[in-house]
C-alpha positions as a Python dict, from the first residue, in 0.01 Angstrom:
ca = {
    (1, 'X'): (0, 0, 0),
    (2, 'X'): (161, 57, -340),
    (3, 'X'): (509, 86, -448),
    (4, 'X'): (493, 454, -394),
    (5, 'X'): (492, 382, -12),
    (6, 'X'): (710, 644, 151),
    (7, 'X'): (968, 555, 416),
    (8, 'X'): (1108, 790, 662),
    (9, 'X'): (1466, 881, 533),
    (10, 'X'): (1754, 1047, 734),
    (11, 'X'): (2031, 1122, 483),
    (12, 'X'): (2301, 1335, 627),
    (13, 'X'): (2633, 1307, 807),
    (14, 'X'): (2600, 1144, 1152),
    (15, 'X'): (2247, 1014, 1081),
    (16, 'X'): (2328, 690, 1256),
    (17, 'X'): (2310, 884, 1588),
    (18, 'X'): (1923, 898, 1530),
    (19, 'X'): (1899, 507, 1548),
    (20, 'X'): (1827, 530, 1932),
    (21, 'X'): (1545, 796, 1911),
    (22, 'X'): (1391, 604, 1624),
    (23, 'X'): (1382, 289, 1848),
    (24, 'X'): (1220, 481, 2120),
    (25, 'X'): (956, 624, 1884),
    (26, 'X'): (867, 293, 1749),
    (27, 'X'): (865, 123, 2104),
    (28, 'X'): (977, -202, 1952),
    (29, 'X'): (1206, -413, 2186),
    (30, 'X'): (1275, -734, 2007),
    (31, 'X'): (1515, -664, 1714),
    (32, 'X'): (1631, -897, 1463),
    (33, 'X'): (1976, -744, 1341),
    (34, 'X'): (2092, -856, 995),
    (35, 'X'): (2437, -731, 1016),
    (36, 'X'): (2747, -745, 787),
    (37, 'X'): (3013, -784, 1055),
    (38, 'X'): (3288, -663, 828),
    (39, 'X'): (3110, -340, 753),
    (40, 'X'): (3036, -291, 1135),
    (41, 'X'): (3404, -346, 1219),
    (42, 'X'): (3540, -109, 934),
    (43, 'X'): (3293, 158, 1010),
    (44, 'X'): (3400, 202, 1375),
    (45, 'X'): (3031, 225, 1469),
    (46, 'X'): (3012, -84, 1702),
    (47, 'X'): (2977, 108, 2018),
    (48, 'X'): (2737, 357, 1890),
    (49, 'X'): (2518, 69, 1767),
    (50, 'X'): (2559, -115, 2113),
    (51, 'X'): (2434, 206, 2288),
    (52, 'X'): (2149, 258, 2050),
    (53, 'X'): (2032, -93, 2097),
    (54, 'X'): (2102, -133, 2470),
    (55, 'X'): (1741, -124, 2578),
    (56, 'X'): (1637, -389, 2305),
    (57, 'X'): (1664, -765, 2302),
    (58, 'X'): (1875, -842, 1996),
    (59, 'X'): (1923, -1146, 1788),
    (60, 'X'): (2211, -1081, 1547),
    (61, 'X'): (2198, -1273, 1197),
    (62, 'X'): (2545, -1289, 1063),
    (63, 'X'): (2764, -1520, 852),
    (64, 'X'): (2578, -1493, 521),
    (65, 'X'): (2730, -1511, 176),
    (66, 'X'): (2742, -1216, -73),
    (67, 'X'): (2424, -1192, -279),
    (68, 'X'): (2122, -1341, -98),
    (69, 'X'): (2109, -1720, -121),
    (70, 'X'): (1803, -1934, -48),
    (71, 'X'): (1998, -2122, 222),
    (72, 'X'): (2080, -1806, 414),
    (73, 'X'): (1731, -1684, 371),
    (74, 'X'): (1582, -1996, 514),
    (75, 'X'): (1841, -1982, 810),
    (76, 'X'): (1730, -1638, 865),
    (77, 'X'): (1373, -1719, 866),
    (78, 'X'): (1423, -2008, 1120),
    (79, 'X'): (1623, -1774, 1355),
    (80, 'X'): (1364, -1498, 1315),
    (81, 'X'): (1068, -1717, 1393),
    (82, 'X'): (1259, -1859, 1694),
    (83, 'X'): (1318, -1515, 1838),
    (84, 'X'): (958, -1371, 1776),
    (85, 'X'): (1084, -1022, 1648),
    (86, 'X'): (884, -719, 1603),
    (87, 'X'): (1145, -507, 1404),
    (88, 'X'): (1415, -584, 1157),
    (89, 'X'): (1723, -363, 1123),
    (90, 'X'): (1970, -434, 841),
    (91, 'X'): (2316, -289, 846),
    (92, 'X'): (2539, -342, 551),
    (93, 'X'): (2551, -335, 175),
    (94, 'X'): (2275, -449, -62),
    (95, 'X'): (2323, -804, 56),
    (96, 'X'): (2227, -743, 410),
    (97, 'X'): (1950, -489, 328),
    (98, 'X'): (1797, -744, 70),
    (99, 'X'): (1827, -1035, 336),
    (100, 'X'): (1646, -810, 584),
    (101, 'X'): (1380, -741, 341),
    (102, 'X'): (1328, -1100, 244),
    (103, 'X'): (1337, -1255, 590),
    (104, 'X'): (1086, -1005, 712),
    (105, 'X'): (856, -1063, 429),
    (106, 'X'): (887, -1449, 370),
    (107, 'X'): (896, -1544, 750),
    (108, 'X'): (530, -1416, 748),
    (109, 'X'): (403, -1627, 459),
    (110, 'X'): (235, -1957, 503),
    (111, 'X'): (410, -2112, 197),
    (112, 'X'): (792, -2199, 182),
    (113, 'X'): (1044, -1945, 98),
    (114, 'X'): (1138, -2127, -212),
    (115, 'X'): (810, -2125, -366),
    (116, 'X'): (746, -1749, -298),
    (117, 'X'): (1089, -1641, -430),
    (118, 'X'): (1029, -1852, -748),
    (119, 'X'): (684, -1723, -809),
    (120, 'X'): (507, -2047, -751),
    (121, 'X'): (313, -1912, -442),
    (122, 'X'): (157, -1573, -388),
    (123, 'X'): (258, -1324, -125),
    (124, 'X'): (-14, -1310, 150),
    (125, 'X'): (116, -1081, 424),
    (126, 'X'): (292, -766, 447),
    (127, 'X'): (677, -761, 562),
    (128, 'X'): (789, -689, 916),
    (129, 'X'): (858, -330, 1024),
    (130, 'X'): (1226, -242, 900),
    (131, 'X'): (1511, 0, 941),
    (132, 'X'): (1758, -8, 659),
    (133, 'X'): (2111, 120, 722),
    (134, 'X'): (2326, 117, 406),
    (135, 'X'): (2703, 104, 434),
    (136, 'X'): (2773, 144, 47),
    (137, 'X'): (2670, 414, -199),
    (138, 'X'): (2539, 197, -483),
    (139, 'X'): (2244, -29, -468),
    (140, 'X'): (1976, 207, -336),
    (141, 'X'): (1805, -98, -183),
    (142, 'X'): (1685, 107, 108),
    (143, 'X'): (1454, 309, -134),
    (144, 'X'): (1306, 5, -340),
    (145, 'X'): (1023, -248, -312),
    (146, 'X'): (1207, -542, -443),
    (147, 'X'): (1491, -760, -327),
    (148, 'X'): (1709, -1008, -513),
    (149, 'X'): (1744, -1382, -402),
    (150, 'X'): (1930, -1668, -567),
    (151, 'X'): (1786, -2024, -587),
    (152, 'X'): (1985, -2296, -727),
    (153, 'X'): (2216, -2061, -905),
    (154, 'X'): (1919, -1871, -1061),
    (155, 'X'): (1853, -1505, -970),
    (156, 'X'): (1503, -1392, -886),
    (157, 'X'): (1368, -1075, -788),
    (158, 'X'): (1095, -1050, -522),
    (159, 'X'): (861, -741, -548),
    (160, 'X'): (612, -630, -300),
    (161, 'X'): (500, -279, -171),
    (162, 'X'): (588, -359, 181),
    (163, 'X'): (945, -433, 106),
    (164, 'X'): (1037, -62, 104),
    (165, 'X'): (1189, -19, 449),
    (166, 'X'): (982, 188, 694),
    (167, 'X'): (1299, 387, 794),
    (168, 'X'): (1623, 451, 600),
    (169, 'X'): (1936, 592, 777),
    (170, 'X'): (2190, 693, 512),
    (171, 'X'): (2496, 816, 689),
    (172, 'X'): (2793, 891, 458),
    (173, 'X'): (3021, 830, 749),
    (174, 'X'): (2956, 466, 701),
    (175, 'X'): (3102, 477, 358),
    (176, 'X'): (3427, 652, 452),
    (177, 'X'): (3624, 324, 510),
    (178, 'X'): (3508, 175, 162),
    (179, 'X'): (3818, 88, -41),
    (180, 'X'): (3845, 249, -394),
    (181, 'X'): (3740, -75, -583),
    (182, 'X'): (3429, -108, -376),
    (183, 'X'): (3348, 266, -402),
    (184, 'X'): (3391, 248, -802),
    (185, 'X'): (3184, -56, -841),
    (186, 'X'): (2891, 53, -615),
    (187, 'X'): (2904, 407, -753),
    (188, 'X'): (2887, 298, -1122),
    (189, 'X'): (2584, 81, -1019),
    (190, 'X'): (2404, 395, -897),
    (191, 'X'): (2516, 612, -1197),
    (192, 'X'): (2388, 327, -1439),
    (193, 'X'): (2069, 288, -1258),
    (194, 'X'): (2000, 648, -1284),
    (195, 'X'): (2084, 676, -1648),
    (196, 'X'): (1879, 355, -1737),
    (197, 'X'): (1586, 511, -1548),
    (198, 'X'): (1584, 791, -1787),
    (199, 'X'): (1505, 582, -2096),
    (200, 'X'): (1314, 300, -1915),
    (201, 'X'): (981, 199, -2062),
    (202, 'X'): (847, 224, -1700),
    (203, 'X'): (983, 580, -1652),
    (204, 'X'): (758, 850, -1534),
    (205, 'X'): (789, 1226, -1479),
    (206, 'X'): (865, 1152, -1112),
    (207, 'X'): (1135, 887, -1170),
    (208, 'X'): (1303, 1104, -1437),
    (209, 'X'): (1329, 1382, -1185),
    (210, 'X'): (1499, 1150, -921),
    (211, 'X'): (1721, 1005, -1207),
    (212, 'X'): (1842, 1351, -1319),
    (213, 'X'): (1938, 1455, -974),
    (214, 'X'): (2107, 1123, -917),
    (215, 'X'): (2318, 1176, -1230),
    (216, 'X'): (2411, 1508, -1139),
    (217, 'X'): (2540, 1399, -803),
    (218, 'X'): (2727, 1092, -953),
    (219, 'X'): (2881, 1294, -1210),
    (220, 'X'): (3009, 1556, -975),
    (221, 'X'): (3126, 1325, -703),
    (222, 'X'): (3205, 964, -811),
    (223, 'X'): (3555, 1023, -952),
    (224, 'X'): (3657, 1210, -649),
    (225, 'X'): (3504, 971, -400),
    (226, 'X'): (3717, 699, -560),
    (227, 'X'): (4044, 863, -626),
    (228, 'X'): (4056, 1132, -336),
    (229, 'X'): (3747, 1103, -111),
    (230, 'X'): (3615, 1392, 94),
    (231, 'X'): (3319, 1408, 320),
    (232, 'X'): (3141, 1627, 47),
    (233, 'X'): (3199, 1346, -219),
    (234, 'X'): (3096, 1073, 17),
    (235, 'X'): (2768, 1261, 90),
    (236, 'X'): (2724, 1327, -282),
    (237, 'X'): (2746, 958, -368),
    (238, 'X'): (2495, 861, -86),
    (239, 'X'): (2259, 1114, -239),
    (240, 'X'): (2326, 969, -589),
    (241, 'X'): (2260, 623, -472),
    (242, 'X'): (1943, 686, -279),
    (243, 'X'): (1794, 898, -563),
    (244, 'X'): (1883, 633, -819),
    (245, 'X'): (1705, 373, -582),
    (246, 'X'): (1389, 595, -574),
    (247, 'X'): (1410, 620, -965),
    (248, 'X'): (1435, 245, -1030),
    (249, 'X'): (1182, 191, -756),
    (250, 'X'): (944, 336, -1010),
    (251, 'X'): (1104, 264, -1357),
    (252, 'X'): (1293, -52, -1282),
    (253, 'X'): (1641, -117, -1493),
    (254, 'X'): (1693, -207, -1854),
    (255, 'X'): (1940, -371, -2090),
    (256, 'X'): (2275, -285, -1915),
    (257, 'X'): (2140, -459, -1597),
    (258, 'X'): (1991, -751, -1795),
    (259, 'X'): (2332, -812, -1962),
    (260, 'X'): (2521, -779, -1644),
    (261, 'X'): (2415, -1083, -1460),
    (262, 'X'): (2593, -1315, -1686),
    (263, 'X'): (2903, -1099, -1695),
    (264, 'X'): (2922, -1099, -1316),
    (265, 'X'): (2818, -1482, -1262),
    (266, 'X'): (3051, -1622, -1551),
    (267, 'X'): (3342, -1376, -1544),
    (268, 'X'): (3356, -1238, -1183),
    (269, 'X'): (3326, -880, -1285),
    (270, 'X'): (3173, -682, -995),
    (271, 'X'): (2808, -598, -1065),
    (272, 'X'): (2834, -227, -1094),
    (273, 'X'): (3139, -240, -1336),
    (274, 'X'): (2962, -510, -1525),
    (275, 'X'): (2657, -293, -1575),
    (276, 'X'): (2866, 15, -1676),
    (277, 'X'): (3064, -188, -1938),
    (278, 'X'): (2767, -185, -2168),
    (279, 'X'): (2598, 141, -2057),
    (280, 'X'): (2750, 359, -2321),
    (281, 'X'): (2686, 112, -2609),
    (282, 'X'): (2322, 63, -2484),
    (283, 'X'): (2283, 447, -2505),
    (284, 'X'): (2407, 436, -2877),
    (285, 'X'): (2181, 146, -2944),
    (286, 'X'): (1867, 303, -2778),
    (287, 'X'): (1934, 641, -2964),
    (288, 'X'): (1877, 456, -3300),
    (289, 'X'): (1519, 338, -3211),
    (290, 'X'): (1280, 316, -3499),
    (291, 'X'): (898, 276, -3513),
    (292, 'X'): (966, -97, -3614),
    (293, 'X'): (1162, -190, -3300),
    (294, 'X'): (1018, 62, -3043),
    (295, 'X'): (894, -107, -2731),
    (296, 'X'): (785, 206, -2550),
    (297, 'X'): (414, 256, -2633),
    (298, 'X'): (488, 640, -2636),
    (299, 'X'): (675, 595, -2955),
    (300, 'X'): (1035, 646, -3091),
    (301, 'X'): (1022, 1016, -3066),
    (302, 'X'): (945, 992, -2704),
    (303, 'X'): (1250, 761, -2658),
    (304, 'X'): (1472, 987, -2843),
    (305, 'X'): (1372, 1285, -2636),
    (306, 'X'): (1459, 1078, -2330),
    (307, 'X'): (1803, 991, -2483),
    (308, 'X'): (1858, 1362, -2535),
    (309, 'X'): (1784, 1437, -2180),
    (310, 'X'): (2067, 1200, -2089),
    (311, 'X'): (2297, 1376, -2321),
    (312, 'X'): (2207, 1712, -2190),
    (313, 'X'): (2227, 1597, -1827),
    (314, 'X'): (2582, 1475, -1893),
    (315, 'X'): (2676, 1812, -2040),
    (316, 'X'): (2746, 1646, -2378),
    (317, 'X'): (2677, 1780, -2743),
    (318, 'X'): (2571, 1438, -2905),
    (319, 'X'): (2496, 1077, -2830),
    (320, 'X'): (2856, 984, -2931),
    (321, 'X'): (3007, 1256, -2707),
    (322, 'X'): (2780, 1121, -2414),
    (323, 'X'): (2901, 763, -2475),
    (324, 'X'): (3254, 885, -2478),
    (325, 'X'): (3210, 1076, -2146),
    (326, 'X'): (3054, 769, -1981),
    (327, 'X'): (3338, 552, -2093),
    (328, 'X'): (3604, 802, -1981),
    (329, 'X'): (3440, 831, -1636),
    (330, 'X'): (3457, 462, -1606),
    (331, 'X'): (3810, 446, -1726),
    (332, 'X'): (3911, 730, -1496),
    (333, 'X'): (3833, 537, -1187),
    (334, 'X'): (4019, 216, -1287),
    (335, 'X'): (3739, 4, -1437),
    (336, 'X'): (3688, -172, -1752),
    (337, 'X'): (3508, 34, -2013),
    (338, 'X'): (3407, -276, -2234),
    (339, 'X'): (3419, -646, -2250),
    (340, 'X'): (3722, -643, -2488),
    (341, 'X'): (3907, -464, -2221),
    (342, 'X'): (3817, -724, -1962),
    (343, 'X'): (3952, -987, -2218),
    (344, 'X'): (3611, -1117, -2282),
    (345, 'X'): (3629, -1153, -2659),
    (346, 'X'): (3561, -1519, -2752),
    (347, 'X'): (3249, -1557, -2957),
    (348, 'X'): (3135, -1838, -2737),
    (349, 'X'): (3152, -1601, -2434),
    (350, 'X'): (2947, -1335, -2612),
    (351, 'X'): (2701, -1580, -2730),
    (352, 'X'): (2667, -1692, -2352),
    (353, 'X'): (2621, -1339, -2231),
    (354, 'X'): (2360, -1261, -2510),
    (355, 'X'): (2162, -1577, -2453),
    (356, 'X'): (2138, -1540, -2083),
    (357, 'X'): (1983, -1200, -2049),
    (358, 'X'): (1710, -1126, -1784),
    (359, 'X'): (1399, -1109, -1987),
    (360, 'X'): (1207, -894, -1747),
    (361, 'X'): (1483, -624, -1730),
    (362, 'X'): (1511, -651, -2113),
    (363, 'X'): (1137, -604, -2170),
    (364, 'X'): (1177, -260, -2001),
    (365, 'X'): (1448, -139, -2262),
    (366, 'X'): (1280, 106, -2489),
    (367, 'X'): (1426, -60, -2815),
    (368, 'X'): (1363, -434, -2886),
    (369, 'X'): (1670, -640, -2892),
    (370, 'X'): (1760, -972, -3057),
    (371, 'X'): (2035, -1215, -3003),
    (372, 'X'): (2215, -1062, -3303),
    (373, 'X'): (2173, -702, -3208),
    (374, 'X'): (2311, -787, -2847),
    (375, 'X'): (2609, -965, -2992),
    (376, 'X'): (2673, -649, -3218),
    (377, 'X'): (2651, -445, -2899),
    (378, 'X'): (2867, -664, -2700),
    (379, 'X'): (3132, -678, -2964),
}
């Protein structure tokens, strides 16, 4: 397999009703169910899930913390092995889906989960068959071949072709009960993923096509889905999120994501908002790429052409206009546009963020950064 492995995706209103028929098609009877109980309760889909799973033996894995922690992963592996499951279903946001991916992969390795997550041991076996059912429109985890795990407070990304779920059920009805703050943060994550995918060193013609379509959907539907949601806007954001996931599955993310991790962990800013807070500034920064600091082997003109694609996709007339449009969108849905708006202005705090960047994500940014250039950007 390769990262281009295709999953079977049902993205439409009431798609969750297809779960029962998918289970019959697969003929798998022992289901390990990674489930965010709050998401199930708020979605009102508990009865439909019960009916869909009524012919299966089910082991429910619940009670996990936000953002996959090693102790939850290990607990899930123990429960999974004790149950001898042949199918994983993950229902919830990015945490639930990433946990489902990680448990299904790491439980099948001969080495301990810790050593595989931290990269000390190789991945030997493919992940268990999996159905992903996202309940937020943001992470796009149902479309990617990687998952996030936290070990001793450090964040790791586990990547393997088999981590792309075999089936994805993307039902906008599952997002109807999301509060505005969650809709805004997750929607900004998808929007930022799509824009970053346009200029990423790893971008391809295919990923750019997904990214442009994702930007179009998010630009049209994000504000309404936060302020006055309709079925159409919820569907539009589900499409934006899934397409952005397909884009970063190829291109991966860049500087705004690299900077976001410290902003979230140190200052408790929700991930999607933390990414969006530097998105406009990074757009501006990357637009000034020169031969001397260009990381993309295709050269600075190529990068500038990609930046121009972002400008045009946003309906802007210049880089500065595009940056203003991004920041206006962020502000219009009640989120911080910058670190200074969030009250993060102390030089020591900016130094902490600049020195804590994820080097893998930063290496995918088309313009080389330094601590000083990042500090200028953050200021």
